[in-house]
All heavy atoms as a GROMACS GRO file, in nm:
protein
  607
    1MET      N    1   0.232   3.549  -0.784
    1MET     CA    2   0.097   3.509  -0.818
    1MET      C    3   0.096   3.423  -0.944
    1MET      O    4   0.023   3.326  -0.953
    1MET     CB    5   0.011   3.635  -0.836
    1MET     CG    6  -0.135   3.605  -0.849
    1MET     SD    7  -0.196   3.537  -0.697
    1MET     CE    8  -0.342   3.628  -0.676
    2LEU      N    9   0.177   3.463  -1.042
    2LEU     CA   10   0.185   3.387  -1.166
    2LEU      C   11   0.239   3.246  -1.140
    2LEU      O   12   0.189   3.149  -1.197
    2LEU     CB   13   0.274   3.460  -1.267
    2LEU     CG   14   0.293   3.391  -1.402
    2LEU    CD1   15   0.159   3.373  -1.472
    2LEU    CD2   16   0.388   3.469  -1.488
    3MET      N   17   0.338   3.234  -1.052
    3MET     CA   18   0.394   3.103  -1.020
    3MET      C   19   0.291   3.013  -0.954
    3MET      O   20   0.287   2.892  -0.979
    3MET     CB   21   0.517   3.117  -0.930
    3MET     CG   22   0.639   3.172  -1.001
    3MET     SD   23   0.688   3.069  -1.141
    3MET     CE   24   0.746   2.925  -1.057
    4GLN      N   25   0.206   3.070  -0.871
    4GLN     CA   26   0.102   2.992  -0.806
    4GLN      C   27   0.004   2.938  -0.909
    4GLN      O   28  -0.041   2.823  -0.901
    4GLN     CB   29   0.027   3.075  -0.702
    4GLN     CG   30   0.110   3.105  -0.579
    4GLN     CD   31   0.035   3.194  -0.482
    4GLN    OE1   32  -0.060   3.263  -0.519
    4GLN    NE2   33   0.079   3.194  -0.356
    5ALA      N   34  -0.030   3.019  -1.009
    5ALA     CA   35  -0.122   2.975  -1.114
    5ALA      C   36  -0.060   2.865  -1.198
    5ALA      O   37  -0.126   2.767  -1.232
    5ALA     CB   38  -0.160   3.093  -1.202
    6ILE      N   39   0.067   2.877  -1.229
    6ILE     CA   40   0.136   2.774  -1.306
    6ILE      C   41   0.143   2.644  -1.227
    6ILE      O   42   0.118   2.536  -1.280
    6ILE     CB   43   0.276   2.823  -1.347
    6ILE    CG1   44   0.265   2.937  -1.448
    6ILE    CG2   45   0.359   2.707  -1.405
    6ILE    CD1   46   0.395   3.006  -1.477
    7THR      N   47   0.177   2.654  -1.101
    7THR     CA   48   0.184   2.536  -1.015
    7THR      C   49   0.049   2.468  -1.004
    7THR      O   50   0.039   2.345  -1.010
    7THR     CB   51   0.236   2.574  -0.876
    7THR    OG1   52   0.361   2.640  -0.890
    7THR    CG2   53   0.252   2.452  -0.787
    8ALA      N   54  -0.056   2.546  -0.991
    8ALA     CA   55  -0.192   2.490  -0.982
    8ALA      C   56  -0.228   2.418  -1.112
    8ALA      O   57  -0.289   2.309  -1.108
    8ALA     CB   58  -0.292   2.600  -0.953
    9GLN      N   59  -0.192   2.473  -1.226
    9GLN     CA   60  -0.219   2.407  -1.353
    9GLN      C   61  -0.142   2.276  -1.365
    9GLN      O   62  -0.195   2.175  -1.412
    9GLN     CB   63  -0.181   2.498  -1.470
    9GLN     CG   64  -0.280   2.609  -1.496
    9GLN     CD   65  -0.237   2.697  -1.612
    9GLN    OE1   66  -0.119   2.700  -1.648
    9GLN    NE2   67  -0.333   2.768  -1.670
   10GLN      N   68  -0.017   2.276  -1.322
   10GLN     CA   69   0.063   2.154  -1.328
   10GLN      C   70   0.006   2.045  -1.239
   10GLN      O   71   0.002   1.929  -1.277
   10GLN     CB   72   0.207   2.185  -1.288
   10GLN     CG   73   0.281   2.267  -1.391
   10GLN     CD   74   0.417   2.314  -1.343
   10GLN    OE1   75   0.446   2.314  -1.224
   10GLN    NE2   76   0.501   2.354  -1.437
   11ARG      N   77  -0.038   2.082  -1.119
   11ARG     CA   78  -0.101   1.984  -1.029
   11ARG      C   79  -0.228   1.927  -1.090
   11ARG      O   80  -0.256   1.808  -1.079
   11ARG     CB   81  -0.132   2.048  -0.894
   11ARG     CG   82  -0.013   2.068  -0.808
   11ARG     CD   83  -0.055   2.111  -0.668
   11ARG     NE   84   0.057   2.170  -0.599
   11ARG     CZ   85   0.052   2.276  -0.523
   11ARG    NH1   86  -0.062   2.338  -0.504
   11ARG    NH2   87   0.159   2.322  -0.463
   12HIS      N   88  -0.307   2.013  -1.150
   12HIS     CA   89  -0.432   1.970  -1.211
   12HIS      C   90  -0.405   1.872  -1.325
   12HIS      O   91  -0.472   1.769  -1.336
   12HIS     CB   92  -0.510   2.091  -1.263
   12HIS     CG   93  -0.641   2.056  -1.327
   12HIS    ND1   94  -0.748   2.010  -1.254
   12HIS    CD2   95  -0.680   2.058  -1.456
   12HIS    CE1   96  -0.848   1.985  -1.337
   12HIS    NE2   97  -0.809   2.014  -1.460
   13GLN      N   98  -0.308   1.900  -1.408
   13GLN     CA   99  -0.273   1.810  -1.518
   13GLN      C  100  -0.221   1.677  -1.466
   13GLN      O  101  -0.256   1.572  -1.517
   13GLN     CB  102  -0.169   1.876  -1.609
   13GLN     CG  103  -0.224   1.987  -1.694
   13GLN     CD  104  -0.115   2.058  -1.772
   13GLN    OE1  105   0.003   2.036  -1.748
   13GLN    NE2  106  -0.156   2.144  -1.865
   14ALA      N  107  -0.139   1.682  -1.364
   14ALA     CA  108  -0.084   1.559  -1.306
   14ALA      C  109  -0.194   1.474  -1.245
   14ALA      O  110  -0.194   1.351  -1.256
   14ALA     CB  111   0.022   1.592  -1.202
   15ALA      N  112  -0.291   1.538  -1.182
   15ALA     CA  113  -0.402   1.465  -1.120
   15ALA      C  114  -0.488   1.398  -1.225
   15ALA      O  115  -0.540   1.287  -1.203
   15ALA     CB  116  -0.486   1.559  -1.034
   16GLN      N  117  -0.505   1.459  -1.339
   16GLN     CA  118  -0.586   1.400  -1.445
   16GLN      C  119  -0.515   1.284  -1.512
   16GLN      O  120  -0.578   1.193  -1.562
   16GLN     CB  121  -0.625   1.506  -1.549
   16GLN     CG  122  -0.728   1.603  -1.497
   16GLN     CD  123  -0.769   1.703  -1.604
   16GLN    OE1  124  -0.699   1.725  -1.700
   16GLN    NE2  125  -0.884   1.764  -1.585
   17GLU      N  126  -0.382   1.286  -1.515
   17GLU     CA  127  -0.306   1.179  -1.577
   17GLU      C  128  -0.304   1.053  -1.491
   17GLU      O  129  -0.287   0.944  -1.541
   17GLU     CB  130  -0.164   1.226  -1.604
   17GLU     CG  131  -0.155   1.332  -1.711
   17GLU     CD  132  -0.016   1.391  -1.722
   17GLU    OE1  133   0.075   1.345  -1.651
   17GLU    OE2  134   0.001   1.485  -1.802
   18THR      N  135  -0.321   1.069  -1.362
   18THR     CA  136  -0.317   0.957  -1.270
   18THR      C  137  -0.448   0.880  -1.277
   18THR      O  138  -0.556   0.938  -1.270
   18THR     CB  139  -0.296   1.006  -1.125
   18THR    OG1  140  -0.177   1.083  -1.121
   18THR    CG2  141  -0.285   0.890  -1.030
   19THR      N  142  -0.437   0.751  -1.292
   19THR     CA  143  -0.556   0.666  -1.292
   19THR      C  144  -0.548   0.570  -1.174
   19THR      O  145  -0.439   0.523  -1.140
   19THR     CB  146  -0.569   0.586  -1.422
   19THR    OG1  147  -0.453   0.505  -1.438
   19THR    CG2  148  -0.583   0.677  -1.541
   20ILE      N  149  -0.660   0.544  -1.117
   20ILE     CA  150  -0.666   0.451  -1.006
   20ILE      C  151  -0.717   0.318  -1.060
   20ILE      O  152  -0.823   0.311  -1.123
   20ILE     CB  153  -0.760   0.502  -0.895
   20ILE    CG1  154  -0.705   0.631  -0.838
   20ILE    CG2  155  -0.778   0.396  -0.787
   20ILE    CD1  156  -0.796   0.697  -0.737
   21GLN      N  157  -0.638   0.216  -1.040
   21GLN     CA  158  -0.678   0.083  -1.084
   21GLN      C  159  -0.713   0.001  -0.961
   21GLN      O  160  -0.634  -0.012  -0.870
   21GLN     CB  161  -0.564   0.016  -1.160
   21GLN     CG  162  -0.526   0.089  -1.286
   21GLN     CD  163  -0.407   0.025  -1.354
   21GLN    OE1  164  -0.340  -0.059  -1.296
   21GLN    NE2  165  -0.383   0.064  -1.476
   22ARG      N  166  -0.829  -0.054  -0.964
   22ARG     CA  167  -0.872  -0.137  -0.851
   22ARG      C  168  -0.871  -0.282  -0.895
   22ARG      O  169  -0.914  -0.315  -1.005
   22ARG     CB  170  -1.012  -0.097  -0.807
   22ARG     CG  171  -1.019   0.045  -0.757
   22ARG     CD  172  -1.157   0.076  -0.700
   22ARG     NE  173  -1.170   0.215  -0.669
   22ARG     CZ  174  -1.135   0.271  -0.554
   22ARG    NH1  175  -1.084   0.198  -0.460
   22ARG    NH2  176  -1.151   0.399  -0.533
   23LYS      N  177  -0.816  -0.365  -0.810
   23LYS     CA  178  -0.816  -0.507  -0.840
   23LYS      C  179  -0.835  -0.582  -0.710
   23LYS      O  180  -0.804  -0.532  -0.602
   23LYS     CB  181  -0.689  -0.550  -0.910
   23LYS     CG  182  -0.565  -0.549  -0.825
   23LYS     CD  183  -0.448  -0.607  -0.900
   23LYS     CE  184  -0.334  -0.636  -0.806
   23LYS     NZ  185  -0.226  -0.707  -0.869
   24ILE      N  186  -0.886  -0.701  -0.723
   24ILE     CA  187  -0.908  -0.785  -0.605
   24ILE      C  188  -0.776  -0.849  -0.566
   24ILE      O  189  -0.704  -0.902  -0.651
   24ILE     CB  190  -1.014  -0.892  -0.636
   24ILE    CG1  191  -1.148  -0.825  -0.666
   24ILE    CG2  192  -1.026  -0.990  -0.521
   24ILE    CD1  193  -1.254  -0.920  -0.714
   25VAL      N  194  -0.743  -0.842  -0.439
   25VAL     CA  195  -0.621  -0.902  -0.390
   25VAL      C  196  -0.645  -1.052  -0.377
   25VAL      O  197  -0.738  -1.096  -0.310
   25VAL     CB  198  -0.581  -0.842  -0.253
   25VAL    CG1  199  -0.455  -0.906  -0.200
   25VAL    CG2  200  -0.564  -0.692  -0.265
   26THR      N  201  -0.560  -1.130  -0.443
   26THR     CA  202  -0.577  -1.276  -0.442
   26THR      C  203  -0.532  -1.333  -0.308
   26THR      O  204  -0.459  -1.268  -0.231
   26THR     CB  205  -0.496  -1.341  -0.554
   26THR    OG1  206  -0.357  -1.319  -0.529
   26THR    CG2  207  -0.534  -1.285  -0.690
   27ASP      N  208  -0.573  -1.456  -0.283
   27ASP     CA  209  -0.532  -1.523  -0.159
   27ASP      C  210  -0.380  -1.542  -0.156
   27ASP      O  211  -0.319  -1.531  -0.049
   27ASP     CB  212  -0.602  -1.658  -0.147
   27ASP     CG  213  -0.750  -1.644  -0.118
   27ASP    OD1  214  -0.792  -1.537  -0.069
   27ASP    OD2  215  -0.825  -1.741  -0.145
   28ASP      N  216  -0.319  -1.568  -0.271
   28ASP     CA  217  -0.173  -1.583  -0.277
   28ASP      C  218  -0.103  -1.452  -0.239
   28ASP      O  219  -0.003  -1.454  -0.168
   28ASP     CB  220  -0.128  -1.627  -0.416
   28ASP     CG  221  -0.167  -1.770  -0.447
   28ASP    OD1  222  -0.190  -1.848  -0.352
   28ASP    OD2  223  -0.175  -1.804  -0.567
   29GLU      N  224  -0.157  -1.340  -0.287
   29GLU     CA  225  -0.099  -1.211  -0.253
   29GLU      C  226  -0.113  -1.182  -0.104
   29GLU      O  227  -0.021  -1.131  -0.040
   29GLU     CB  228  -0.163  -1.099  -0.335
   29GLU     CG  229  -0.126  -1.102  -0.482
   29GLU     CD  230  -0.205  -1.005  -0.566
   29GLU    OE1  231  -0.323  -0.980  -0.535
   29GLU    OE2  232  -0.148  -0.954  -0.664
   30LYS      N  233  -0.228  -1.219  -0.048
   30LYS     CA  234  -0.248  -1.200   0.096
   30LYS      C  235  -0.146  -1.282   0.175
   30LYS      O  236  -0.085  -1.232   0.270
   30LYS     CB  237  -0.389  -1.240   0.137
   30LYS     CG  238  -0.498  -1.148   0.086
   30LYS     CD  239  -0.635  -1.202   0.125
   30LYS     CE  240  -0.746  -1.126   0.057
   30LYS     NZ  241  -0.878  -1.184   0.087
   31GLU      N  242  -0.130  -1.408   0.137
   31GLU     CA  243  -0.035  -1.494   0.206
   31GLU      C  244   0.108  -1.441   0.192
   31GLU      O  245   0.186  -1.450   0.287
   31GLU     CB  246  -0.043  -1.638   0.153
   31GLU     CG  247  -0.171  -1.709   0.190
   31GLU     CD  248  -0.193  -1.718   0.341
   31GLU    OE1  249  -0.094  -1.739   0.415
   31GLU    OE2  250  -0.308  -1.705   0.384
   32THR      N  251   0.140  -1.385   0.077
   32THR     CA  252   0.272  -1.326   0.057
   32THR      C  253   0.290  -1.205   0.148
   32THR      O  254   0.397  -1.187   0.208
   32THR     CB  255   0.293  -1.287  -0.090
   32THR    OG1  256   0.271  -1.402  -0.172
   32THR    CG2  257   0.432  -1.233  -0.113
   33ILE      N  258   0.187  -1.123   0.159
   33ILE     CA  259   0.193  -1.007   0.249
   33ILE      C  260   0.216  -1.055   0.392
   33ILE      O  261   0.301  -1.001   0.464
   33ILE     CB  262   0.065  -0.922   0.240
   33ILE    CG1  263   0.055  -0.854   0.105
   33ILE    CG2  264   0.062  -0.817   0.353
   33ILE    CD1  265  -0.079  -0.788   0.078
   34TYR      N  266   0.143  -1.158   0.432
   34TYR     CA  267   0.158  -1.210   0.569
   34TYR      C  268   0.300  -1.264   0.591
   34TYR      O  269   0.362  -1.238   0.694
   34TYR     CB  270   0.057  -1.321   0.595
   34TYR     CG  271  -0.088  -1.278   0.586
   34TYR    CD1  272  -0.187  -1.369   0.551
   34TYR    CD2  273  -0.128  -1.147   0.610
   34TYR    CE1  274  -0.320  -1.331   0.542
   34TYR    CE2  275  -0.260  -1.108   0.601
   34TYR     CZ  276  -0.355  -1.202   0.567
   34TYR     OH  277  -0.487  -1.164   0.558
   35ALA      N  278   0.351  -1.338   0.493
   35ALA     CA  279   0.485  -1.397   0.507
   35ALA      C  280   0.592  -1.288   0.513
   35ALA      O  281   0.684  -1.293   0.596
   35ALA     CB  282   0.513  -1.491   0.390
   36LEU      N  283   0.581  -1.188   0.426
   36LEU     CA  284   0.679  -1.080   0.426
   36LEU      C  285   0.669  -0.996   0.553
   36LEU      O  286   0.769  -0.942   0.601
   36LEU     CB  287   0.663  -0.994   0.300
   36LEU     CG  288   0.694  -1.066   0.169
   36LEU    CD1  289   0.661  -0.976   0.050
   36LEU    CD2  290   0.838  -1.111   0.164
   37THR      N  291   0.549  -0.986   0.608
   37THR     CA  292   0.531  -0.914   0.735
   37THR      C  293   0.604  -0.988   0.845
   37THR      O  294   0.672  -0.927   0.928
   37THR     CB  295   0.382  -0.902   0.768
   37THR    OG1  296   0.318  -0.822   0.668
   37THR    CG2  297   0.361  -0.838   0.905
   38ARG      N  298   0.590  -1.121   0.847
   38ARG     CA  299   0.659  -1.201   0.949
   38ARG      C  300   0.811  -1.190   0.935
   38ARG      O  301   0.883  -1.202   1.033
   38ARG     CB  302   0.614  -1.346   0.942
   38ARG     CG  303   0.472  -1.367   0.993
   38ARG     CD  304   0.437  -1.514   1.006
   38ARG     NE  305   0.427  -1.580   0.877
   38ARG     CZ  306   0.316  -1.588   0.802
   38ARG    NH1  307   0.205  -1.532   0.845
   38ARG    NH2  308   0.317  -1.653   0.688
   39GLN      N  309   0.859  -1.166   0.812
   39GLN     CA  310   1.002  -1.149   0.788
   39GLN      C  311   1.049  -1.010   0.828
   39GLN      O  312   1.169  -0.984   0.834
   39GLN     CB  313   1.036  -1.173   0.641
   39GLN     CG  314   1.018  -1.316   0.599
   39GLN     CD  315   1.043  -1.334   0.450
   39GLN    OE1  316   1.092  -1.245   0.382
   39GLN    NE2  317   1.007  -1.451   0.399
   40GLY      N  318   0.954  -0.919   0.851
   40GLY     CA  319   0.989  -0.785   0.898
   40GLY      C  320   1.007  -0.681   0.788
   40GLY      O  321   1.063  -0.575   0.813
   41LEU      N  322   0.961  -0.710   0.667
   41LEU     CA  323   0.973  -0.611   0.559
   41LEU      C  324   0.881  -0.493   0.583
   41LEU      O  325   0.773  -0.507   0.640
   41LEU     CB  326   0.939  -0.676   0.425
   41LEU     CG  327   1.057  -0.714   0.337
   41LEU    CD1  328   1.138  -0.821   0.402
   41LEU    CD2  329   1.010  -0.753   0.201
   42ALA      N  330   0.923  -0.378   0.537
   42ALA     CA  331   0.844  -0.256   0.550
   42ALA      C  332   0.728  -0.258   0.450
   42ALA      O  333   0.732  -0.328   0.349
   42ALA     CB  334   0.932  -0.134   0.524
   43VAL      N  335   0.626  -0.180   0.480
   43VAL     CA  336   0.508  -0.174   0.394
   43VAL      C  337   0.545  -0.132   0.252
   43VAL      O  338   0.500  -0.191   0.156
   43VAL     CB  339   0.403  -0.076   0.454
   43VAL    CG1  340   0.287  -0.057   0.359
   43VAL    CG2  341   0.354  -0.127   0.587
   44LYS      N  342   0.630  -0.032   0.240
   44LYS     CA  343   0.668   0.017   0.108
   44LYS      C  344   0.738  -0.092   0.026
   44LYS      O  345   0.711  -0.108  -0.093
   44LYS     CB  346   0.758   0.140   0.119
   44LYS     CG  347   0.795   0.199  -0.015
   44LYS     CD  348   0.868   0.329  -0.001
   44LYS     CE  349   0.908   0.395  -0.129
   44LYS     NZ  350   0.874   0.339  -0.253
   45ALA      N  351   0.824  -0.168   0.090
   45ALA     CA  352   0.895  -0.275   0.021
   45ALA      C  353   0.798  -0.383  -0.028
   45ALA      O  354   0.810  -0.432  -0.140
   45ALA     CB  355   1.001  -0.336   0.112
   46ILE      N  356   0.701  -0.417   0.055
   46ILE     CA  357   0.601  -0.518   0.017
   46ILE      C  358   0.515  -0.465  -0.096
   46ILE      O  359   0.488  -0.536  -0.194
   46ILE     CB  360   0.514  -0.558   0.139
   46ILE    CG1  361   0.600  -0.622   0.248
   46ILE    CG2  362   0.403  -0.652   0.096
   46ILE    CD1  363   0.527  -0.644   0.379
   47ALA      N  364   0.471  -0.341  -0.085
   47ALA     CA  365   0.386  -0.281  -0.189
   47ALA      C  366   0.459  -0.275  -0.322
   47ALA      O  367   0.401  -0.308  -0.427
   47ALA     CB  368   0.342  -0.141  -0.147
   48ASP      N  369   0.585  -0.238  -0.321
   48ASP     CA  370   0.663  -0.231  -0.445
   48ASP      C  371   0.684  -0.370  -0.504
   48ASP      O  372   0.674  -0.390  -0.625
   48ASP     CB  373   0.798  -0.164  -0.421
   48ASP     CG  374   0.785  -0.016  -0.392
   48ASP    OD1  375   0.678   0.042  -0.421
   48ASP    OD2  376   0.882   0.042  -0.340
   49GLN      N  377   0.712  -0.468  -0.419
   49GLN     CA  378   0.739  -0.603  -0.465
   49GLN      C  379   0.616  -0.667  -0.529
   49GLN      O  380   0.626  -0.735  -0.631
   49GLN     CB  381   0.788  -0.689  -0.349
   49GLN     CG  382   0.825  -0.831  -0.389
   49GLN     CD  383   0.885  -0.908  -0.273
   49GLN    OE1  384   0.930  -0.849  -0.174
   49GLN    NE2  385   0.885  -1.038  -0.283
   50LEU      N  386   0.498  -0.644  -0.470
   50LEU     CA  387   0.375  -0.706  -0.519
   50LEU      C  388   0.296  -0.617  -0.614
   50LEU      O  389   0.192  -0.659  -0.664
   50LEU     CB  390   0.287  -0.746  -0.401
   50LEU     CG  391   0.346  -0.851  -0.306
   50LEU    CD1  392   0.253  -0.876  -0.190
   50LEU    CD2  393   0.376  -0.980  -0.380
   51ASP      N  394   0.343  -0.496  -0.635
   51ASP     CA  395   0.274  -0.398  -0.721
   51ASP      C  396   0.131  -0.374  -0.672
   51ASP      O  397   0.035  -0.378  -0.749
   51ASP     CB  398   0.275  -0.445  -0.867
   51ASP     CG  399   0.236  -0.333  -0.962
   51ASP    OD1  400   0.263  -0.216  -0.929
   51ASP    OD2  401   0.176  -0.362  -1.067
   52LEU      N  402   0.121  -0.351  -0.541
   52LEU     CA  403  -0.008  -0.320  -0.479
   52LEU      C  404   0.001  -0.182  -0.416
   52LEU      O  405   0.111  -0.129  -0.393
   52LEU     CB  406  -0.041  -0.422  -0.370
   52LEU     CG  407  -0.069  -0.564  -0.417
   52LEU    CD1  408  -0.080  -0.657  -0.296
   52LEU    CD2  409  -0.195  -0.571  -0.500
   53GLY      N  410  -0.112  -0.125  -0.385
   53GLY     CA  411  -0.116   0.004  -0.320
   53GLY      C  412  -0.064  -0.003  -0.178
   53GLY      O  413  -0.079  -0.104  -0.109
   54TYR      N  414  -0.003   0.107  -0.137
   54TYR     CA  415   0.053   0.116  -0.002
   54TYR      C  416  -0.054   0.091   0.104
   54TYR      O  417  -0.032   0.015   0.198
   54TYR     CB  418   0.115   0.255   0.016
   54TYR     CG  419   0.184   0.277   0.148
   54TYR    CD1  420   0.320   0.252   0.162
   54TYR    CD2  421   0.115   0.324   0.258
   54TYR    CE1  422   0.384   0.273   0.282
   54TYR    CE2  423   0.177   0.345   0.378
   54TYR     CZ  424   0.313   0.320   0.391
   54TYR     OH  425   0.375   0.339   0.511
   55SER      N  426  -0.171   0.154   0.088
   55SER     CA  427  -0.276   0.138   0.190
   55SER      C  428  -0.330  -0.003   0.194
   55SER      O  429  -0.367  -0.054   0.300
   55SER     CB  430  -0.388   0.239   0.166
   55SER     OG  431  -0.448   0.217   0.040
   56THR      N  432  -0.335  -0.070   0.080
   56THR     CA  433  -0.382  -0.208   0.076
   56THR      C  434  -0.288  -0.297   0.155
   56THR      O  435  -0.332  -0.377   0.240
   56THR     CB  436  -0.390  -0.257  -0.071
   56THR    OG1  437  -0.479  -0.173  -0.143
   56THR    CG2  438  -0.438  -0.401  -0.077
   57VAL      N  439  -0.160  -0.283   0.129
   57VAL     CA  440  -0.060  -0.364   0.200
   57VAL      C  441  -0.062  -0.329   0.349
   57VAL      O  442  -0.056  -0.418   0.433
   57VAL     CB  443   0.080  -0.342   0.141
   57VAL    CG1  444   0.187  -0.408   0.226
   57VAL    CG2  445   0.086  -0.392  -0.001
   58TYR      N  446  -0.074  -0.201   0.380
   58TYR     CA  447  -0.078  -0.159   0.519
   58TYR      C  448  -0.193  -0.227   0.594
   58TYR      O  449  -0.175  -0.277   0.706
   58TYR     CB  450  -0.092  -0.007   0.529
   58TYR     CG  451  -0.107   0.043   0.670
   58TYR    CD1  452   0.004   0.063   0.750
   58TYR    CD2  453  -0.233   0.068   0.725
   58TYR    CE1  454  -0.009   0.107   0.880
   58TYR    CE2  455  -0.247   0.113   0.856
   58TYR     CZ  456  -0.134   0.132   0.933
   58TYR     OH  457  -0.148   0.174   1.061
   59ASN      N  458  -0.310  -0.231   0.534
   59ASN     CA  459  -0.426  -0.291   0.601
   59ASN      C  460  -0.407  -0.440   0.624
   59ASN      O  461  -0.434  -0.491   0.734
   59ASN     CB  462  -0.553  -0.266   0.520
   59ASN     CG  463  -0.601  -0.124   0.534
   59ASN    OD1  464  -0.586  -0.062   0.637
   59ASN    ND2  465  -0.658  -0.071   0.427
   60TYR      N  466  -0.360  -0.514   0.523
   60TYR     CA  467  -0.338  -0.658   0.542
   60TYR      C  468  -0.224  -0.684   0.639
   60TYR      O  469  -0.230  -0.777   0.719
   60TYR     CB  470  -0.311  -0.726   0.408
   60TYR     CG  471  -0.437  -0.745   0.326
   60TYR    CD1  472  -0.460  -0.671   0.211
   60TYR    CD2  473  -0.535  -0.836   0.366
   60TYR    CE1  474  -0.576  -0.686   0.138
   60TYR    CE2  475  -0.651  -0.852   0.294
   60TYR     CZ  476  -0.671  -0.777   0.179
   60TYR     OH  477  -0.786  -0.793   0.108
   61ARG      N  478  -0.123  -0.600   0.636
   61ARG     CA  479  -0.011  -0.614   0.728
   61ARG      C  480  -0.058  -0.591   0.871
   61ARG      O  481  -0.018  -0.661   0.964
   61ARG     CB  482   0.098  -0.514   0.691
   61ARG     CG  483   0.225  -0.530   0.769
   61ARG     CD  484   0.329  -0.433   0.715
   61ARG     NE  485   0.459  -0.455   0.772
   61ARG     CZ  486   0.499  -0.405   0.889
   61ARG    NH1  487   0.420  -0.327   0.957
   61ARG    NH2  488   0.619  -0.431   0.935
   62ARG      N  489  -0.144  -0.492   0.889
   62ARG     CA  490  -0.197  -0.463   1.023
   62ARG      C  491  -0.275  -0.583   1.078
   62ARG      O  492  -0.263  -0.617   1.196
   62ARG     CB  493  -0.286  -0.339   1.016
   62ARG     CG  494  -0.332  -0.290   1.151
   62ARG     CD  495  -0.418  -0.169   1.137
   62ARG     NE  496  -0.538  -0.208   1.064
   62ARG     CZ  497  -0.630  -0.125   1.020
   62ARG    NH1  498  -0.617   0.003   1.040
   62ARG    NH2  499  -0.736  -0.168   0.957
   63HIS      N  500  -0.354  -0.647   0.992
   63HIS     CA  501  -0.429  -0.765   1.035
   63HIS      C  502  -0.333  -0.876   1.079
   63HIS      O  503  -0.358  -0.944   1.179
   63HIS     CB  504  -0.519  -0.818   0.922
   63HIS     CG  505  -0.633  -0.729   0.891
   63HIS    ND1  506  -0.739  -0.710   0.975
   63HIS    CD2  507  -0.658  -0.652   0.783
   63HIS    CE1  508  -0.825  -0.626   0.922
   63HIS    NE2  509  -0.778  -0.588   0.804
   64GLU      N  510  -0.225  -0.895   1.005
   64GLU     CA  511  -0.129  -1.000   1.039
   64GLU      C  512  -0.057  -0.967   1.169
   64GLU      O  513  -0.036  -1.055   1.253
   64GLU     CB  514  -0.028  -1.017   0.926
   64GLU     CG  515   0.077  -1.123   0.953
   64GLU     CD  516   0.023  -1.263   0.969
   64GLU    OE1  517  -0.097  -1.286   0.944
   64GLU    OE2  518   0.100  -1.351   1.009
   65VAL      N  519  -0.022  -0.843   1.191
   65VAL     CA  520   0.046  -0.804   1.316
   65VAL      C  521  -0.046  -0.828   1.435
   65VAL      O  522  -0.003  -0.879   1.539
   65VAL     CB  523   0.092  -0.656   1.310
   65VAL    CG1  524   0.136  -0.606   1.446
   65VAL    CG2  525   0.203  -0.641   1.208
   66ARG      N  526  -0.173  -0.796   1.420
   66ARG     CA  527  -0.269  -0.822   1.529
   66ARG      C  528  -0.282  -0.971   1.556
   66ARG      O  529  -0.288  -1.014   1.671
   66ARG     CB  530  -0.405  -0.764   1.492
   66ARG     CG  531  -0.412  -0.615   1.503
   66ARG     CD  532  -0.550  -0.566   1.470
   66ARG     NE  533  -0.557  -0.421   1.476
   66ARG     CZ  534  -0.658  -0.350   1.435
   66ARG    NH1  535  -0.764  -0.408   1.382
   66ARG    NH2  536  -0.657  -0.219   1.444
   67ARG      N  537  -0.286  -1.052   1.448
   67ARG     CA  538  -0.298  -1.196   1.464
   67ARG      C  539  -0.174  -1.252   1.535
   67ARG      O  540  -0.185  -1.336   1.625
   67ARG     CB  541  -0.315  -1.264   1.329
   67ARG     CG  542  -0.349  -1.412   1.338
   67ARG     CD  543  -0.348  -1.478   1.204
   67ARG     NE  544  -0.214  -1.482   1.146
   67ARG     CZ  545  -0.117  -1.566   1.186
   67ARG    NH1  546  -0.139  -1.650   1.284
   67ARG    NH2  547   0.001  -1.564   1.128
   68MET      N  548  -0.057  -1.201   1.498
   68MET     CA  549   0.067  -1.247   1.560
   68MET      C  550   0.069  -1.210   1.708
   68MET      O  551   0.116  -1.288   1.791
   68MET     CB  552   0.189  -1.188   1.487
   68MET     CG  553   0.211  -1.245   1.350
   68MET     SD  554   0.339  -1.171   1.246
   68MET     CE  555   0.432  -1.064   1.347
   69LYS      N  556   0.018  -1.091   1.739
   69LYS     CA  557   0.017  -1.047   1.878
   69LYS      C  558  -0.075  -1.137   1.961
   69LYS      O  559  -0.043  -1.174   2.074
   69LYS     CB  560  -0.031  -0.902   1.887
   69LYS     CG  561  -0.016  -0.840   2.025
   69LYS     CD  562  -0.068  -0.700   2.030
   69LYS     CE  563   0.031  -0.605   1.965
   69LYS     NZ  564  -0.007  -0.463   1.985
   70LYS      N  565  -0.190  -1.176   1.905
   70LYS     CA  566  -0.282  -1.264   1.976
   70LYS      C  567  -0.221  -1.401   1.999
   70LYS      O  568  -0.240  -1.462   2.103
   70LYS     CB  569  -0.413  -1.280   1.899
   70LYS     CG  570  -0.504  -1.161   1.909
   70LYS     CD  571  -0.635  -1.186   1.837
   70LYS     CE  572  -0.726  -1.065   1.845
   70LYS     NZ  573  -0.852  -1.086   1.772
   71GLN      N  574  -0.144  -1.451   1.903
   71GLN     CA  575  -0.080  -1.580   1.919
   71GLN      C  576   0.024  -1.578   2.030
   71GLN      O  577   0.040  -1.674   2.104
   71GLN     CB  578  -0.010  -1.623   1.789
   71GLN     CG  579  -0.103  -1.684   1.688
   71GLN     CD  580  -0.028  -1.735   1.567
   71GLN    OE1  581   0.085  -1.694   1.540
   71GLN    NE2  582  -0.092  -1.823   1.493
   72CYS      N  583   0.095  -1.467   2.044
   72CYS     CA  584   0.196  -1.455   2.148
   72CYS      C  585   0.133  -1.449   2.288
   72CYS      O  586   0.194  -1.491   2.385
   72CYS     CB  587   0.281  -1.330   2.126
   72CYS     SG  588   0.391  -1.344   1.985
   73GLN      N  589   0.011  -1.398   2.297
   73GLN     CA  590  -0.055  -1.385   2.426
   73GLN      C  591  -0.109  -1.518   2.475
   73GLN      O  592  -0.129  -1.537   2.593
   73GLN     CB  593  -0.169  -1.283   2.417
   73GLN     CG  594  -0.118  -1.142   2.399
   73GLN     CD  595  -0.232  -1.043   2.379
   73GLN    OE1  596  -0.347  -1.082   2.365
   73GLN    NE2  597  -0.199  -0.914   2.374
   74HIS      N  598  -0.131  -1.612   2.385
   74HIS     CA  599  -0.186  -1.743   2.426
   74HIS      C  600  -0.080  -1.843   2.451
   74HIS      O  601   0.022  -1.858   2.425
   74HIS     CB  602  -0.282  -1.795   2.320
   74HIS     CG  603  -0.408  -1.715   2.315
   74HIS    ND1  604  -0.428  -1.617   2.223
   74HIS    CD2  605  -0.519  -1.717   2.391
   74HIS    CE1  606  -0.547  -1.562   2.241
   74HIS    NE2  607  -0.604  -1.622   2.344
   0.00000   0.00000   0.00000
């Protein structure tokens, strides 16, 4: 029981130390995401390289994959 309380306190402290920074993704960053997606890089690698959030890169990458799929169908 004591270990659970200590773990809960540690999680709470860690959550308070984390800050969420929101920034607008520039057109250059979007184009870089698209280019790296076409090269086949993983989402994590792109996110680390551009210092963007994983979910942000995932969403733009998903849009590019859909666009590429549409181009192949035509």
